[in-house]
ZALO-156710 format. One record per residue (C-alpha): residue number from 1; residue in three letters; x, y, z. Coordinates in pm, whole numbers, plus 50000, padded with zeros to 5 digits. Layout:
{pos->NUM, code->ALA, px->X, py->Y, pz->Z}
...
// end
This chain:
{pos->1, code->MET, px->50012, py->50002, pz->49983}
{pos->2, code->LYS, px->50276, py->50253, pz->50078}
{pos->3, code->ASN, px->50453, py->50165, pz->49775}
{pos->4, code->LYS, px->50132, py->50241, pz->49558}
{pos->5, code->LEU, px->50106, py->50549, pz->49751}
{pos->6, code->LEU, px->50447, py->50673, pz->49681}
{pos->7, code->LEU, px->50372, py->50578, pz->49312}
{pos->8, code->THR, px->50059, py->50778, pz->49297}
{pos->9, code->THR, px->50237, py->51076, pz->49464}
{pos->10, code->ALA, px->50521, py->51062, pz->49197}
{pos->11, code->ILE, px->50295, py->51029, pz->48911}
{pos->12, code->ALA, px->50086, py->51334, pz->49062}
{pos->13, code->SER, px->50406, py->51533, pz->49093}
{pos->14, code->GLY, px->50534, py->51426, pz->48741}
{pos->15, code->MET, px->50197, py->51563, pz->48596}
{pos->16, code->MET, px->50263, py->51912, pz->48776}
{pos->17, code->ILE, px->50607, py->51952, pz->48649}
{pos->18, code->SER, px->50699, py->52290, pz->48488}
{pos->19, code->THR, px->50814, py->52337, pz->48139}
{pos->20, code->ALA, px->51153, py->52485, pz->48291}
{pos->21, code->ALA, px->51215, py->52154, pz->48449}
{pos->22, code->ILE, px->51131, py->51954, pz->48174}
{pos->23, code->SER, px->51368, py->52127, pz->47938}
{pos->24, code->GLU, px->51664, py->52009, pz->48194}
{pos->25, code->VAL, px->51630, py->51635, pz->48042}
{pos->26, code->LYS, px->51788, py->51643, pz->47695}
{pos->27, code->ILE, px->51785, py->51335, pz->47419}
{pos->28, code->SER, px->52055, py->51333, pz->47154}
{pos->29, code->GLY, px->52219, py->51078, pz->46919}
{pos->30, code->ASP, px->52396, py->50970, pz->46619}
{pos->31, code->ILE, px->52407, py->50718, pz->46345}
{pos->32, code->GLU, px->52766, py->50610, pz->46228}
{pos->33, code->GLN, px->52799, py->50399, pz->45892}
{pos->34, code->THR, px->53154, py->50263, pz->45810}
{pos->35, code->TYR, px->53303, py->50093, pz->45526}
{pos->36, code->ARG, px->53650, py->49968, pz->45573}
{pos->37, code->SER, px->53871, py->49754, pz->45338}
{pos->38, code->MET, px->54235, py->49653, pz->45427}
{pos->39, code->SER, px->54513, py->49461, pz->45273}
{pos->40, code->TYR, px->54804, py->49312, pz->45438}
{pos->41, code->ASP, px->55107, py->49050, pz->45437}
{pos->42, code->VAL, px->55229, py->48872, pz->45739}
{pos->43, code->THR, px->55388, py->48564, pz->45789}
{pos->44, code->ALA, px->55093, py->48393, pz->45908}
{pos->45, code->ASN, px->54833, py->48557, pz->45686}
{pos->46, code->LYS, px->54812, py->48749, pz->45373}
{pos->47, code->VAL, px->54473, py->48905, pz->45295}
{pos->48, code->THR, px->54399, py->49117, pz->44991}
{pos->49, code->GLY, px->54118, py->49332, pz->44954}
{pos->50, code->GLY, px->53925, py->49233, pz->45269}
{pos->51, code->ALA, px->53639, py->49478, pz->45328}
{pos->52, code->GLY, px->53338, py->49527, pz->45559}
{pos->53, code->LEU, px->53038, py->49745, pz->45650}
{pos->54, code->GLY, px->52968, py->49854, pz->46003}
{pos->55, code->ALA, px->52712, py->50067, pz->46180}
{pos->56, code->GLU, px->52671, py->50206, pz->46512}
{pos->57, code->THR, px->52380, py->50375, pz->46672}
{pos->58, code->ASN, px->52436, py->50602, pz->46989}
{pos->59, code->ILE, px->52149, py->50756, pz->47197}
{pos->60, code->GLY, px->52220, py->50982, pz->47497}
{pos->61, code->ILE, px->52008, py->51095, pz->47794}
{pos->62, code->ALA, px->52118, py->51374, pz->47994}
{pos->63, code->TYR, px->51976, py->51542, pz->48311}
{pos->64, code->THR, px->52094, py->51856, pz->48457}
{pos->65, code->GLY, px->51967, py->52016, pz->48797}
{pos->66, code->SER, px->52031, py->52159, pz->49127}
{pos->67, code->LEU, px->51997, py->51977, pz->49481}
{pos->68, code->GLU, px->51831, py->52165, pz->49785}
{pos->69, code->ASN, px->52173, py->52200, pz->49955}
{pos->70, code->GLY, px->52281, py->52426, pz->49631}
{pos->71, code->LEU, px->52498, py->52162, pz->49468}
{pos->72, code->SER, px->52446, py->52084, pz->49111}
{pos->73, code->ILE, px->52386, py->51732, pz->48985}
{pos->74, code->LYS, px->52411, py->51586, pz->48649}
{pos->75, code->ALA, px->52327, py->51222, pz->48534}
{pos->76, code->GLY, px->52296, py->51036, pz->48217}
{pos->77, code->SER, px->52356, py->50731, pz->47990}
{pos->78, code->ILE, px->52453, py->50673, pz->47649}
{pos->79, code->LEU, px->52312, py->50343, pz->47476}
{pos->80, code->GLU, px->52532, py->50235, pz->47211}
{pos->81, code->ASP, px->52365, py->49992, pz->46958}
{pos->82, code->GLY, px->52101, py->49938, pz->47247}
{pos->83, code->VAL, px->52350, py->49866, pz->47560}
{pos->84, code->ALA, px->52444, py->50123, pz->47798}
{pos->85, code->ASP, px->52811, py->50200, pz->47721}
{pos->86, code->THR, px->52849, py->50540, pz->47908}
{pos->87, code->GLU, px->52684, py->50608, pz->48255}
{pos->88, code->TYR, px->52751, py->50898, pz->48505}
{pos->89, code->LEU, px->52629, py->51069, pz->48809}
{pos->90, code->THR, px->52803, py->51401, pz->48902}
{pos->91, code->LEU, px->52763, py->51613, pz->49202}
{pos->92, code->GLY, px->52941, py->51927, pz->49281}
{pos->93, code->THR, px->52995, py->52291, pz->49168}
{pos->94, code->ASP, px->53150, py->52452, pz->48853}
{pos->95, code->THR, px->53490, py->52422, pz->49012}
{pos->96, code->VAL, px->53486, py->52090, pz->49182}
{pos->97, code->SER, px->53292, py->51769, pz->49151}
{pos->98, code->ILE, px->53285, py->51410, pz->49211}
{pos->99, code->THR, px->53146, py->51148, pz->48959}
{pos->100, code->PHE, px->53042, py->50800, pz->48973}
{pos->101, code->GLY, px->53052, py->50647, pz->48643}
{pos->102, code->GLN, px->53162, py->50440, pz->48344}
{pos->103, code->ASP, px->53327, py->50540, pz->48020}
{pos->104, code->THR, px->53272, py->50938, pz->48093}
{pos->105, code->GLY, px->53479, py->51227, pz->48187}
{pos->106, code->ASN, px->53847, py->51345, pz->48145}
{pos->107, code->ASN, px->54046, py->51075, pz->48041}
{pos->108, code->LEU, px->54396, py->50957, pz->47881}
{pos->109, code->SER, px->54244, py->50731, pz->47594}
{pos->110, code->SER, px->54178, py->51075, pz->47409}
{pos->111, code->THR, px->54475, py->51279, pz->47224}
{pos->112, code->VAL, px->54530, py->51647, pz->47180}
{pos->113, code->VAL, px->54690, py->51538, pz->46849}
{pos->114, code->PRO, px->54460, py->51693, pz->46548}
{pos->115, code->HIS, px->54269, py->51431, pz->46371}
{pos->116, code->VAL, px->53979, py->51415, pz->46147}
{pos->117, code->SER, px->53840, py->51079, pz->46157}
{pos->118, code->ASP, px->53898, py->50762, pz->46388}
{pos->119, code->GLN, px->54223, py->50725, pz->46594}
{pos->120, code->ASP, px->54495, py->50470, pz->46524}
{pos->121, code->ALA, px->54324, py->50210, pz->46752}
{pos->122, code->THR, px->54013, py->50169, pz->46532}
{pos->123, code->LEU, px->54150, py->50231, pz->46193}
{pos->124, code->TYR, px->54460, py->49990, pz->46198}
{pos->125, code->GLY, px->54359, py->49736, pz->46459}
{pos->126, code->PRO, px->54232, py->49472, pz->46226}
{pos->127, code->VAL, px->54542, py->49457, pz->46036}
{pos->128, code->ASN, px->54772, py->49416, pz->46335}
{pos->129, code->THR, px->54835, py->49100, pz->46501}
{pos->130, code->ASN, px->54963, py->49244, pz->46826}
{pos->131, code->THR, px->54697, py->49502, pz->46926}
{pos->132, code->SER, px->54651, py->49402, pz->47282}
{pos->133, code->LEU, px->55042, py->49484, pz->47334}
{pos->134, code->ASP, px->55077, py->49808, pz->47132}
{pos->135, code->PRO, px->54966, py->50150, pz->47271}
{pos->136, code->SER, px->54961, py->50302, pz->46949}
{pos->137, code->PHE, px->54659, py->50095, pz->46889}
{pos->138, code->GLU, px->54512, py->50102, pz->47231}
{pos->139, code->ASN, px->54610, py->50483, pz->47255}
{pos->140, code->VAL, px->54628, py->50444, pz->47625}
{pos->141, code->HIS, px->54743, py->50076, pz->47699}
{pos->142, code->GLY, px->54613, py->49974, pz->48035}
{pos->143, code->GLY, px->54383, py->50261, pz->48051}
{pos->144, code->ASN, px->54063, py->50084, pz->48176}
{pos->145, code->ALA, px->54000, py->50269, pz->48505}
{pos->146, code->HIS, px->53789, py->50511, pz->48253}
{pos->147, code->ASP, px->53624, py->50278, pz->48077}
{pos->148, code->LYS, px->53545, py->50058, pz->48363}
{pos->149, code->ARG, px->53290, py->50149, pz->48693}
{pos->150, code->HIS, px->53493, py->50419, pz->48879}
{pos->151, code->ILE, px->53494, py->50717, pz->49098}
{pos->152, code->SER, px->53677, py->51028, pz->49026}
{pos->153, code->PHE, px->53723, py->51379, pz->49154}
{pos->154, code->ASP, px->53765, py->51666, pz->48912}
{pos->155, code->ALA, px->53872, py->52015, pz->48998}
{pos->156, code->LYS, px->53897, py->52301, pz->48724}
{pos->157, code->ALA, px->54196, py->52499, pz->48765}
{pos->158, code->VAL, px->54475, py->52661, pz->48523}
{pos->159, code->GLY, px->54261, py->52685, pz->48231}
{pos->160, code->GLY, px->54158, py->52304, pz->48235}
{pos->161, code->THR, px->54055, py->52008, pz->48455}
{pos->162, code->PHE, px->54273, py->51818, pz->48695}
{pos->163, code->THR, px->54121, py->51436, pz->48747}
{pos->164, code->VAL, px->54204, py->51164, pz->48974}
{pos->165, code->ARG, px->53991, py->50851, pz->48889}
{pos->166, code->TYR, px->54003, py->50509, pz->49076}
{pos->167, code->ALA, px->53838, py->50180, pz->48928}
{pos->168, code->PRO, px->53813, py->49882, pz->49202}
{pos->169, code->SER, px->53795, py->49633, pz->48916}
{pos->170, code->GLN, px->53933, py->49666, pz->48575}
{pos->171, code->ASP, px->53824, py->49295, pz->48454}
{pos->172, code->THR, px->53447, py->49367, pz->48411}
{pos->173, code->ASN, px->53199, py->49636, pz->48413}
{pos->174, code->ARG, px->53033, py->49552, pz->48738}
{pos->175, code->ALA, px->52639, py->49563, pz->48745}
{pos->176, code->SER, px->52423, py->49689, pz->49004}
{pos->177, code->ASP, px->52536, py->49430, pz->49259}
{pos->178, code->SER, px->52854, py->49592, pz->49317}
{pos->179, code->GLY, px->53031, py->49264, pz->49254}
{pos->180, code->ILE, px->53372, py->49218, pz->49392}
{pos->181, code->ASP, px->53704, py->49071, pz->49201}
{pos->182, code->THR, px->53978, py->48941, pz->49383}
{pos->183, code->THR, px->54179, py->48800, pz->49091}
{pos->184, code->GLY, px->54203, py->49114, pz->48859}
{pos->185, code->THR, px->54369, py->49461, pz->48877}
{pos->186, code->SER, px->54233, py->49796, pz->48992}
{pos->187, code->GLY, px->54318, py->50116, pz->48826}
{pos->188, code->LEU, px->54429, py->50454, pz->48945}
{pos->189, code->GLU, px->54434, py->50752, pz->48686}
{pos->190, code->ILE, px->54568, py->51114, pz->48734}
{pos->191, code->LEU, px->54570, py->51359, pz->48479}
{pos->192, code->TYR, px->54564, py->51710, pz->48353}
{pos->193, code->ALA, px->54396, py->51852, pz->48037}
{pos->194, code->GLY, px->54330, py->52184, pz->47926}
{pos->195, code->SER, px->54515, py->52518, pz->47783}
{pos->196, code->LEU, px->54711, py->52616, pz->48091}
{pos->197, code->GLY, px->54586, py->52934, pz->48035}
{pos->198, code->VAL, px->54723, py->52999, pz->47688}
{pos->199, code->GLU, px->54467, py->53072, pz->47404}
{pos->200, code->GLY, px->54479, py->52823, pz->47120}
{pos->201, code->LEU, px->54686, py->52552, pz->47337}
{pos->202, code->ASN, px->54591, py->52207, pz->47419}
{pos->203, code->PHE, px->54790, py->52024, pz->47682}
{pos->204, code->GLN, px->54765, py->51686, pz->47824}
{pos->205, code->LEU, px->54938, py->51521, pz->48093}
{pos->206, code->GLY, px->54895, py->51196, pz->48312}
{pos->207, code->MET, px->54958, py->50865, pz->48412}
{pos->208, code->GLN, px->54756, py->50516, pz->48501}
{pos->209, code->ARG, px->54885, py->50251, pz->48739}
{pos->210, code->ASP, px->54729, py->49920, pz->48741}
{pos->211, code->THR, px->54756, py->49742, pz->49060}
{pos->212, code->GLN, px->54722, py->49357, pz->49095}
{pos->213, code->GLU, px->54467, py->49251, pz->49356}
{pos->214, code->ASN, px->54638, py->48913, pz->49409}
{pos->215, code->ASP, px->55018, py->48964, pz->49492}
{pos->216, code->SER, px->55099, py->48594, pz->49376}
{pos->217, code->GLY, px->55098, py->48723, pz->48999}
{pos->218, code->THR, px->55399, py->48645, pz->48778}
{pos->219, code->THR, px->55425, py->49028, pz->48685}
{pos->220, code->ASP, px->55463, py->49362, pz->48836}
{pos->221, code->ASP, px->55201, py->49644, pz->48830}
{pos->222, code->THR, px->55182, py->49815, pz->48509}
{pos->223, code->GLN, px->55195, py->50183, pz->48425}
{pos->224, code->LEU, px->55125, py->50428, pz->48136}
{pos->225, code->THR, px->55266, py->50757, pz->48127}
{pos->226, code->LYS, px->55163, py->51045, pz->47851}
{pos->227, code->VAL, px->55226, py->51384, pz->47759}
{pos->228, code->GLY, px->55070, py->51573, pz->47461}
{pos->229, code->VAL, px->55054, py->51938, pz->47323}
{pos->230, code->ALA, px->54914, py->52083, pz->47055}
{pos->231, code->TYR, px->54850, py->52443, pz->46918}
{pos->232, code->ASN, px->54577, py->52614, pz->46717}
{pos->233, code->PHE, px->54708, py->52869, pz->46444}
{pos->234, code->GLY, px->54331, py->52942, pz->46323}
{pos->235, code->GLN, px->54281, py->52733, pz->46019}
{pos->236, code->ILE, px->54584, py->52494, pz->46119}
{pos->237, code->ALA, px->54617, py->52280, pz->46413}
{pos->238, code->VAL, px->54926, py->52081, pz->46499}
{pos->239, code->GLY, px->55005, py->51834, pz->46771}
{pos->240, code->VAL, px->55239, py->51578, pz->46922}
{pos->241, code->ASP, px->55180, py->51313, pz->47214}
{pos->242, code->ARG, px->55445, py->51064, pz->47352}
{pos->243, code->GLN, px->55329, py->50761, pz->47572}
{pos->244, code->GLN, px->55540, py->50493, pz->47750}
{pos->245, code->TYR, px->55386, py->50191, pz->47867}
{pos->246, code->ASP, px->55567, py->49958, pz->48131}
{pos->247, code->ASP, px->55353, py->49598, pz->48112}
{pos->248, code->GLY, px->55524, py->49481, pz->48423}
{pos->249, code->ALA, px->55726, py->49182, pz->48271}
{pos->250, code->THR, px->56087, py->49121, pz->48334}
{pos->251, code->THR, px->56186, py->49141, pz->47974}
{pos->252, code->ASN, px->56063, py->49355, pz->47693}
{pos->253, code->SER, px->55851, py->49557, pz->47911}
{pos->254, code->ASP, px->55861, py->49910, pz->47760}
{pos->255, code->THR, px->55667, py->50048, pz->47462}
{pos->256, code->LYS, px->55722, py->50389, pz->47352}
{pos->257, code->SER, px->55487, py->50566, pz->47096}
{pos->258, code->THR, px->55527, py->50909, pz->46938}
{pos->259, code->ARG, px->55229, py->51045, pz->46719}
{pos->260, code->PHE, px->55241, py->51359, pz->46516}
{pos->261, code->GLY, px->54937, py->51533, pz->46348}
{pos->262, code->ALA, px->54806, py->51835, pz->46165}
{pos->263, code->VAL, px->54478, py->51926, pz->46037}
{pos->264, code->PHE, px->54403, py->52222, pz->45803}
{pos->265, code->ALA, px->54064, py->52369, pz->45792}
{pos->266, code->ALA, px->54020, py->52453, pz->45413}
{pos->267, code->SER, px->53687, py->52586, pz->45474}
{pos->268, code->ASP, px->53404, py->52581, pz->45733}
{pos->269, code->ALA, px->53287, py->52250, pz->45554}
{pos->270, code->ILE, px->53627, py->52094, pz->45452}
{pos->271, code->LYS, px->53892, py->51971, pz->45676}
{pos->272, code->LEU, px->54241, py->51776, pz->45549}
{pos->273, code->GLY, px->54467, py->51580, pz->45792}
{pos->274, code->ALA, px->54749, py->51389, pz->45820}
{pos->275, code->ARG, px->54935, py->51213, pz->46111}
{pos->276, code->TYR, px->55231, py->50979, pz->46162}
{pos->277, code->THR, px->55262, py->50741, pz->46454}
{pos->278, code->LYS, px->55600, py->50554, pz->46544}
{pos->279, code->THR, px->55614, py->50275, pz->46809}
{pos->280, code->ALA, px->55917, py->50141, pz->46945}
{pos->281, code->VAL, px->55906, py->49797, pz->47189}
{pos->282, code->ASP, px->56228, py->49690, pz->47387}
{pos->283, code->GLY, px->56379, py->49389, pz->47226}
{pos->284, code->THR, px->56257, py->49439, pz->46885}
{pos->285, code->SER, px->56510, py->49588, pz->46608}
{pos->286, code->VAL, px->56260, py->49796, pz->46395}
{pos->287, code->ASP, px->56003, py->50063, pz->46454}
{pos->288, code->GLU, px->55617, py->50003, pz->46364}
{pos->289, code->LYS, px->55511, py->50310, pz->46169}
{pos->290, code->MET, px->55180, py->50429, pz->46076}
{pos->291, code->LYS, px->55120, py->50718, pz->45814}
{pos->292, code->THR, px->54765, py->50845, pz->45760}
{pos->293, code->ILE, px->54582, py->51123, pz->45563}
{pos->294, code->GLU, px->54213, py->51222, pz->45624}
{pos->295, code->ILE, px->53968, py->51440, pz->45485}
{pos->296, code->GLY, px->53631, py->51557, pz->45604}
{pos->297, code->TYR, px->53343, py->51710, pz->45457}
{pos->298, code->ASN, px->53055, py->51864, pz->45680}
{pos->299, code->LEU, px->52713, py->51882, pz->45496}
{pos->300, code->GLY, px->52546, py->52028, pz->45775}
{pos->301, code->GLY, px->52353, py->51722, pz->45950}
{pos->302, code->LEU, px->52564, py->51467, pz->45796}
{pos->303, code->GLY, px->52961, py->51432, pz->45795}
{pos->304, code->ILE, px->53165, py->51226, pz->45560}
{pos->305, code->GLU, px->53511, py->51136, pz->45629}
{pos->306, code->LEU, px->53782, py->50939, pz->45439}
{pos->307, code->ALA, px->54084, py->50811, pz->45575}
{pos->308, code->VAL, px->54382, py->50646, pz->45392}
{pos->309, code->GLY, px->54660, py->50471, pz->45575}
{pos->310, code->LYS, px->54982, py->50277, pz->45556}
{pos->311, code->ILE, px->55143, py->50050, pz->45829}
{pos->312, code->GLU, px->55477, py->49918, pz->45815}
{pos->313, code->ASN, px->55668, py->49652, pz->46012}
{pos->314, code->ILE, px->55354, py->49511, pz->46172}
{pos->315, code->ALA, px->55397, py->49444, pz->46545}
{pos->316, code->ASN, px->55756, py->49569, pz->46527}
{pos->317, code->SER, px->55866, py->49264, pz->46306}
{pos->318, code->SER, px->56073, py->49334, pz->45978}
{pos->319, code->THR, px->55925, py->48992, pz->45848}
{pos->320, code->ALA, px->55574, py->49056, pz->45956}
{pos->321, code->GLY, px->55486, py->49265, pz->45662}
{pos->322, code->ASP, px->55301, py->49587, pz->45587}
{pos->323, code->GLY, px->54939, py->49665, pz->45551}
{pos->324, code->ASP, px->54699, py->49912, pz->45388}
{pos->325, code->VAL, px->54360, py->50061, pz->45518}
{pos->326, code->VAL, px->54099, py->50258, pz->45342}
{pos->327, code->GLN, px->53788, py->50395, pz->45580}
{pos->328, code->LEU, px->53487, py->50597, pz->45459}
{pos->329, code->ARG, px->53286, py->50693, pz->45748}
{pos->330, code->THR, px->52953, py->50888, pz->45754}
{pos->331, code->ARG, px->52802, py->51047, pz->46078}
{pos->332, code->GLN, px->52459, py->51173, pz->46125}
{pos->333, code->ALA, px->52384, py->51365, pz->46459}
{pos->334, code->PHE, px->52015, py->51418, pz->46595}
// end
């Protein structure tokens, strides 16, 4: 009876809600269509002209409001192909806040290096046989604290945002039962992203450390450090980032990746981009190299992007071969 009474009260309150309150809930989304073809020559596999079509639908629901104590509240979720991919609840002020969420907020998996289409992880992943060990593809190797369920503290200062994030478990996205995992790793992420108070500057600096919950593991804890800087000159934006990953193994444990990129805005609708990524792994004799050119065209409600790339010395092997990728992507926002 009590539950029914509460439900009735909630319905009555909902019917009396003001127009201003309704405007605090926003629904948005986008539809992405992708065509990608690839050819590569590796020791164990040779593919010529492999191609495929892909699609992704994202629907986001966001709520903003104020609590009785004066703090602001933000909550929302993004459904990716019908499954909740991003979730967040943020409490705080315009300066400091705390967030409980998943795949949300300031993070090291992003890059300040200008680009038009997908990052290297998505574009080149299918032609690489060693993606799980290569941060040039992962963009932030071991950086699961952001993707997994976490708690983070954010403070705005010096023209940007300082973030400290902790994920108790990185093995699975924990459901509402708050399951406990004692066999995997926890993640601590600390970073800054912003302009440092300089107009046109985009700066990123941070680290993530993954700690084993079971000390009987055969490897040490892993750690990623990353720094990136970019500058916008108006029509031209250039940038570079550098990341180093220690996988905790006793041998061949360091991977260093450097990425350069530039984007030229030829007009309000057309953007041209180029980037170069080089990755070195301890114990290997050659560097893996990726060269990409991109073009984007904005038709208003529809964006079209074309990326053409070449990868050399796949997985840092001089005998593994090279690969080529072509991707055409369209994105429609609503």
